[in-house]
ZAMI-463185 format. One line per 10 residues: number of its first residue (from 1); their letters; for each residue x, y, z of N, C-alpha, C, CB. Coordinates in Angstrom, 3 decimals, always signed. Glycine has a CB too. Layout:
ZAMI-463185
NUM	a	X/Y/Z/X/Y/Z/X/Y/Z/X/Y/Z | ...
This chain:
ZAMI-463185
1	mplfdflcad	+66.667/-71.472/+43.537/+66.574/-71.436/+42.088/+67.511/-72.486/+41.493/+66.913/-70.026/+41.550 | +67.068/-73.209/+40.507/+67.923/-74.217/+39.865/+68.822/-73.581/+38.803/+67.060/-75.325/+39.229 | +69.827/-72.829/+39.231/+70.770/-72.199/+38.314/+72.017/-73.067/+38.200/+71.137/-70.768/+38.790 | +72.479/-73.251/+36.975/+73.662/-74.056/+36.732/+74.587/-73.315/+35.775/+73.280/-75.443/+36.165 | +75.884/-73.537/+35.931/+76.873/-72.998/+35.004/+77.180/-74.073/+33.973/+78.174/-72.540/+35.750 | +77.265/-73.660/+32.706/+77.564/-74.583/+31.622/+78.709/-74.046/+30.776/+76.321/-74.822/+30.755 | +79.527/-74.965/+30.270/+80.610/-74.639/+29.340/+80.271/-75.265/+28.001/+82.003/-75.143/+29.866 | +80.283/-74.464/+26.950/+80.036/-74.980/+25.612/+81.328/-75.604/+25.090/+79.526/-73.855/+24.656 | +81.271/-76.883/+24.733/+82.447/-77.589/+24.229/+82.813/-77.143/+22.816/+82.204/-79.092/+24.249 | +81.877/-76.507/+22.110/+82.140/-76.090/+20.736/+82.785/-74.713/+20.646/+80.859/-76.095/+19.951
11	cghvaemlvf	+82.298/-73.752/+21.427/+82.838/-72.390/+21.296/+83.530/-71.878/+22.560/+81.729/-71.442/+20.926 | +83.421/-72.612/+23.685/+84.097/-72.219/+24.913/+83.342/-71.204/+25.766/+85.419/-71.668/+24.577 | +82.140/-70.825/+25.354/+81.352/-69.852/+26.104/+80.854/-70.470/+27.411/+80.162/-69.347/+25.258 | +80.949/-69.710/+28.512/+80.435/-70.147/+29.802/+79.211/-69.302/+30.124/+81.522/-70.028/+30.925 | +78.130/-69.968/+30.542/+76.895/-69.250/+30.844/+76.190/-69.882/+32.031/+75.965/-69.230/+29.624 | +75.466/-69.061/+32.776/+74.624/-69.530/+33.861/+73.202/-69.637/+33.317/+74.699/-68.572/+35.107 | +72.580/-70.802/+33.510/+71.250/-71.019/+32.948/+70.301/-71.568/+33.989/+71.320/-71.964/+31.761 | +69.041/-71.203/+33.857/+67.973/-71.687/+34.711/+67.458/-72.998/+34.136/+66.830/-70.639/+34.838 | +67.518/-74.077/+34.920/+67.103/-75.398/+34.455/+66.097/-75.963/+35.448/+68.330/-76.355/+34.291 | +64.870/-76.167/+35.010/+63.808/-76.614/+35.901/+63.770/-78.117/+36.112/+62.500/-76.165/+35.373
21	sekttvhceq	+64.207/-78.910/+35.141/+64.207/-80.363/+35.294/+65.308/-80.974/+34.436/+62.829/-80.956/+34.913 | +65.539/-82.264/+34.673/+66.562/-82.972/+33.897/+66.154/-83.111/+32.429/+66.822/-84.358/+34.500 | +64.876/-82.972/+32.144/+64.376/-83.098/+30.778/+64.555/-81.821/+29.965/+62.920/-83.480/+30.801 | +64.925/-80.726/+30.649/+65.129/-79.447/+29.964/+66.360/-79.524/+29.073/+65.275/-78.293/+30.985 | +66.220/-79.158/+27.815/+67.343/-79.134/+26.882/+67.948/-77.740/+26.890/+66.895/-79.539/+25.444 | +69.258/-77.674/+27.119/+69.932/-76.377/+27.147/+70.801/-76.217/+25.907/+70.785/-76.227/+28.428 | +70.888/-74.981/+25.440/+71.693/-74.659/+24.268/+72.589/-73.475/+24.585/+70.797/-74.355/+23.044 | +73.729/-73.436/+23.952/+74.670/-72.339/+24.128/+74.037/-71.031/+23.658/+75.980/-72.616/+23.362 | +74.162/-70.002/+24.495/+73.633/-68.685/+24.147/+74.416/-68.054/+22.997/+73.664/-67.765/+25.367 | +75.686/-68.448/+22.871/+76.582/-67.852/+21.878/+76.425/-68.480/+20.489/+78.022/-67.991/+22.339
31	cgssnlkklm	+76.517/-69.829/+20.436/+76.537/-70.485/+19.120/+75.345/-71.416/+18.861/+77.808/-71.271/+18.978 | +74.522/-71.674/+19.900/+73.352/-72.526/+19.719/+73.602/-74.008/+19.883/+72.791/-72.295/+18.392 | +74.836/-74.402/+20.168/+75.174/-75.814/+20.312/+74.520/-76.413/+21.551/+76.688/-75.992/+20.381 | +74.227/-77.702/+21.487/+73.709/-78.406/+22.659/+74.809/-79.250/+23.312/+72.513/-79.299/+22.267 | +76.048/-79.075/+22.858/+77.204/-79.799/+23.392/+77.748/-79.034/+24.601/+78.314/-79.979/+22.297 | +76.992/-79.087/+25.718/+77.343/-78.330/+26.915/+77.748/-79.255/+28.049/+76.177/-77.451/+27.350 | +78.664/-78.774/+28.873/+79.122/-79.513/+30.043/+78.734/-78.717/+31.281/+80.667/-79.769/+29.992 | +78.039/-79.370/+32.231/+77.654/-78.703/+33.473/+78.903/-78.548/+34.341/+76.534/-79.508/+34.228 | +79.112/-77.347/+34.853/+80.276/-77.050/+35.667/+79.921/-77.065/+37.150/+80.867/-75.699/+35.276 | +80.914/-77.324/+37.977/+80.745/-77.223/+39.425/+80.888/-75.757/+39.789/+81.788/-78.115/+40.203
41	sahsslsgtp	+80.018/-75.268/+40.639/+80.147/-73.898/+41.102/+79.870/-73.859/+42.595/+79.188/-72.954/+40.334 | +80.642/-73.068/+43.299/+80.489/-72.964/+44.747/+79.463/-71.901/+45.079/+81.834/-72.643/+45.422 | +78.669/-72.166/+46.063/+77.713/-71.189/+46.564/+78.496/-70.074/+47.226/+76.695/-71.835/+47.557 | +78.122/-68.847/+47.006/+78.900/-67.709/+47.485/+79.058/-67.688/+48.997/+78.258/-66.433/+47.034 | +78.080/-68.146/+49.761/+78.206/-68.106/+51.209/+79.124/-69.199/+51.736/+76.847/-68.227/+51.848 | +79.475/-70.174/+50.906/+80.360/-71.244/+51.337/+81.765/-71.105/+50.773/+79.787/-72.571/+50.937 | +81.994/-70.108/+49.957/+83.289/-69.922/+49.324/+84.239/-69.161/+50.240/+83.131/-69.187/+47.999 | +85.456/-69.590/+50.305/+86.470/-68.845/+51.037/+86.358/-69.010/+52.544/+86.381/-67.395/+50.688 | +87.235/-68.298/+53.227/+87.303/-68.342/+54.675/+86.442/-67.233/+55.257/+88.758/-68.218/+55.162 | +85.597/-67.552/+56.230/+84.771/-66.504/+56.813/+85.628/-65.487/+57.554/+83.731/-67.106/+57.758
51	sgglpgpgdt	+85.265/-64.219/+57.430/+86.033/-63.174/+58.093/+85.483/-62.853/+59.467/+86.054/-61.925/+57.247 | +84.295/-63.311/+59.763/+83.700/-63.063/+61.066/+82.294/-63.595/+61.110/+83.712/-61.582/+61.394 | +81.736/-63.675/+62.283/+80.379/-64.174/+62.429/+79.358/-63.103/+62.097/+80.156/-64.687/+63.835 | +78.283/-63.480/+61.475/+77.197/-62.553/+61.163/+75.937/-63.045/+61.829/+76.992/-62.411/+59.634 | +75.066/-62.252/+62.305/+75.250/-60.823/+62.512/+76.100/-60.564/+63.737/+73.904/-60.123/+62.648 | +76.673/-59.407/+63.815/+77.527/-59.044/+64.936/+77.821/-57.573/+64.949/+78.813/-59.818/+64.896 | +78.598/-57.127/+65.925/+78.940/-55.707/+66.008/+79.651/-55.239/+64.737/+79.824/-55.440/+67.236 | +79.218/-54.147/+64.203/+79.829/-53.613/+62.996/+79.312/-54.214/+61.709/+81.278/-53.808/+63.060 | +78.402/-55.175/+61.797/+77.839/-55.806/+60.601/+76.910/-54.826/+59.904/+77.083/-57.113/+60.961 | +77.145/-54.580/+58.619/+76.253/-53.708/+57.848/+75.608/-54.473/+56.704/+77.020/-52.494/+57.303
61	accgstpgha	+75.617/-55.808/+56.773/+75.035/-56.626/+55.718/+73.541/-56.836/+55.924/+75.739/-57.965/+55.648 | +72.979/-56.285/+56.978/+71.575/-56.493/+57.299/+70.739/-55.338/+56.774/+71.382/-56.650/+58.810 | +70.250/-55.466/+55.568/+69.400/-54.441/+54.959/+70.086/-53.079/+54.932/+68.079/-54.339/+55.711 | +71.423/-53.072/+54.903/+72.157/-51.818/+54.873/+72.315/-51.164/+56.223/+71.492/-50.880/+53.962 | +71.874/-51.826/+57.302/+71.965/-51.282/+58.647/+72.636/-52.287/+59.560/+70.576/-50.907/+59.184 | +72.966/-51.867/+60.764/+73.477/-52.823/+61.741/+72.318/-53.685/+62.204/+74.161/-52.101/+62.947 | +72.570/-54.935/+62.619/+71.485/-55.851/+62.958/+70.510/-55.317/+64.000/+72.058/-57.124/+63.446 | +70.979/-54.591/+64.977/+70.100/-54.101/+66.016/+69.214/-52.940/+65.589/+70.905/-53.695/+67.180 | +69.494/-52.316/+64.459/+68.768/-51.122/+64.046/+68.065/-51.255/+62.694/+69.708/-49.970/+63.997 | +68.016/-52.442/+62.143/+67.477/-52.609/+60.797/+65.956/-52.721/+60.763/+68.077/-53.825/+60.165
71	gcagpgsccg	+65.355/-53.136/+61.881/+63.909/-53.299/+61.881/+63.450/-54.557/+61.193/+63.271/-52.132/+61.238 | +64.345/-55.496/+61.003/+63.992/-56.747/+60.319/+64.518/-57.926/+61.121/+64.561/-56.775/+58.872 | +64.258/-57.938/+62.429/+64.853/-58.941/+63.306/+63.943/-60.133/+63.571/+65.228/-58.308/+64.607 | +62.949/-60.373/+62.748/+62.072/-61.529/+62.917/+62.682/-62.798/+62.360/+60.744/-61.274/+62.256 | +62.095/-63.957/+62.685/+62.609/-65.216/+62.140/+62.643/-65.192/+60.602/+61.747/-66.394/+62.630 | +63.747/-65.640/+60.046/+63.900/-65.680/+58.603/+64.191/-64.330/+57.991/+62.680/-66.244/+57.987 | +64.462/-63.347/+58.829/+64.723/-62.003/+58.303/+66.103/-61.924/+57.689/+64.581/-60.952/+59.405 | +66.376/-60.812/+57.043/+67.689/-60.630/+56.453/+68.766/-60.527/+57.506/+67.706/-59.405/+55.583 | +68.397/-60.257/+58.749/+69.371/-60.152/+59.830/+69.743/-61.526/+60.365/+68.825/-59.280/+60.958 | +68.908/-62.507/+60.165/+69.193/-63.841/+60.631/+68.946/-64.040/+62.105/+70.580/-64.179/+60.325
81	ka	+68.316/-63.080/+62.768/+68.025/-63.222/+64.186/+66.771/-64.070/+64.378/+67.853/-61.842/+64.847 | +66.729/-64.786/+65.454/+65.549/-65.603/+65.758/+64.593/-64.853/+66.650/+65.952/-66.916/+66.420
């Protein structure tokens, strides 16, 4: 999804907006200004130091179950198994 964070230079409001192309005009949700600055934002999976490898023993991030018991172990599944 083409989601971007913007800061309004007029009122200081920060908002995440869906932008489909460079021709899309964005306006502040708060004050309506078009004086917006695109902000850098880190993808959540790349932020911070990893605490461990996924999937693995004790992992409950796979559909709410451990990877071996989730029933979603196909390619591209939420478990990430091939």
